[in-house]
Structures are given as structure tokens and as C-alpha cells.
C-alpha positions as CSV (number, residue, x, y, z in Angstrom):
1,X,0.0,0.0,0.0
2,X,2.7,2.4,1.0
3,X,4.5,2.2,-2.3
4,X,1.5,3.5,-4.2
5,X,1.7,6.6,-2.1
6,X,5.1,7.5,-3.5
7,X,4.9,6.7,-7.2
8,X,6.5,9.2,-9.6
9,X,4.1,11.0,-11.8
10,X,5.2,9.5,-15.1
11,X,4.9,6.0,-13.7
12,X,1.6,6.9,-12.0
13,X,0.0,7.5,-15.4
14,X,1.1,4.2,-16.8
15,X,-0.1,2.5,-13.6
16,X,-3.4,4.2,-13.8
17,X,-3.9,3.1,-17.5
18,X,-3.1,-0.5,-16.5
19,X,-5.6,-0.3,-13.6
20,X,-8.2,1.0,-16.0
21,X,-7.7,-1.9,-18.3
22,X,-8.1,-4.4,-15.4
23,X,-11.3,-2.7,-14.3
24,X,-12.8,-3.2,-17.8
25,X,-12.2,-7.0,-17.4
26,X,-14.1,-7.3,-14.1
27,X,-17.7,-8.3,-13.6
28,X,-18.4,-5.3,-11.4
29,X,-21.3,-2.9,-11.7
30,X,-20.6,0.2,-13.8
31,X,-21.0,2.5,-10.7
32,X,-18.5,0.4,-8.8
33,X,-16.1,0.5,-11.7
34,X,-16.5,4.3,-11.9
35,X,-15.9,4.7,-8.2
36,X,-12.8,2.6,-8.4
37,X,-11.6,4.4,-11.5
38,X,-11.8,7.7,-9.7
39,X,-10.2,6.3,-6.6
40,X,-7.2,5.0,-8.6
41,X,-6.9,8.3,-10.4
42,X,-6.8,10.3,-7.1
43,X,-4.6,7.8,-5.5
44,X,-2.0,8.3,-8.2
45,X,-2.2,12.1,-8.0
46,X,1.0,13.3,-6.3
47,X,-0.7,16.4,-4.9
48,X,-2.5,14.4,-2.2
49,X,-0.9,13.8,1.2
50,X,-0.1,10.3,2.4
51,X,-3.0,10.1,4.8
52,X,-5.4,10.9,2.0
53,X,-3.8,8.2,-0.2
54,X,-4.1,5.7,2.7
55,X,-7.8,6.6,3.0
56,X,-8.3,5.9,-0.8
57,X,-6.4,2.6,-0.5
58,X,-8.7,1.6,2.4
59,X,-11.7,2.5,0.2
60,X,-10.4,0.5,-2.7
61,X,-9.9,-2.6,-0.6
62,X,-13.3,-2.1,1.0
63,X,-15.0,-1.9,-2.4
64,X,-13.1,-4.9,-3.8
65,X,-13.9,-7.1,-0.8
66,X,-17.6,-6.0,-0.7
67,X,-18.5,-6.0,-4.4
68,X,-16.3,-8.5,-6.1
69,X,-17.0,-12.3,-6.1
70,X,-13.5,-12.9,-7.6
71,X,-10.9,-12.5,-4.9
72,X,-8.3,-11.3,-7.5
73,X,-10.9,-9.1,-9.3
74,X,-9.7,-10.2,-12.7
75,X,-9.4,-13.3,-14.8
76,X,-6.1,-15.0,-14.2
77,X,-4.2,-18.0,-15.6
78,X,-3.1,-20.9,-13.5
79,X,0.5,-19.7,-13.9
80,X,-0.5,-16.3,-12.6
81,X,-2.3,-17.8,-9.7
82,X,0.7,-19.9,-8.8
83,X,2.9,-16.7,-9.0
84,X,0.4,-14.7,-6.9
85,X,0.4,-17.5,-4.2
86,X,4.2,-17.6,-4.2
87,X,4.3,-13.8,-3.6
88,X,1.7,-14.1,-0.8
89,X,3.9,-16.7,0.9
90,X,7.1,-14.8,0.3
91,X,6.4,-11.1,-0.3
92,X,10.1,-10.3,-1.0
93,X,9.8,-12.4,-4.2
94,X,7.9,-9.5,-5.7
95,X,11.1,-7.5,-5.7
96,X,12.8,-10.2,-7.7
97,X,10.3,-9.9,-10.6
């Protein structure tokens, strides 16, 4: 969570575009997608203070846990699922990617 609060602006835009693409693939209601889209946009805005970004992250996690019946909120391959599980078991593995 903390890392998203400190993204550089040029990387933030690319991250936002990737998040938008993932939202399109979900089975979420259009209002939920719109709310998440706005939350991701504001989260990646460098002008917000860290506490505001933390609040937005809490909102995103709340929405995903409440409205998504897919725990990863996207379609994923068996290979991706295996990789995700490996990262959950050993978070430092993410740095090696």
C-alpha cells in the first residue's frame, strides 16, 4: 500500500492506465467501476498527502472485498495464480520480478 503513495508522476499515469484496463475486465457494476476508477486516479495524484492516499487505499480494498466475487478481481491464468500465491507466501519475491 505504502508504495502506491510515493509513485513518480510519469509512472503513475502508466499504472493508472493499467488499472483502467483491469477494471474493464471485471464483472463489477458500472457504478463500482466508476468509483474505483476515480479512486485509482486520485490515489496516483501526487498532490495528495499520504493520509489521503491511505484513505483511498482503504476505500479500494473495501469496495473490492464487498462487491467482487472474484478474490483477485480479474481473470487469471493458473500460472499467474501460482505466482500470486508464491508472492503471498514470500512477499520479498515480488522485488525479484
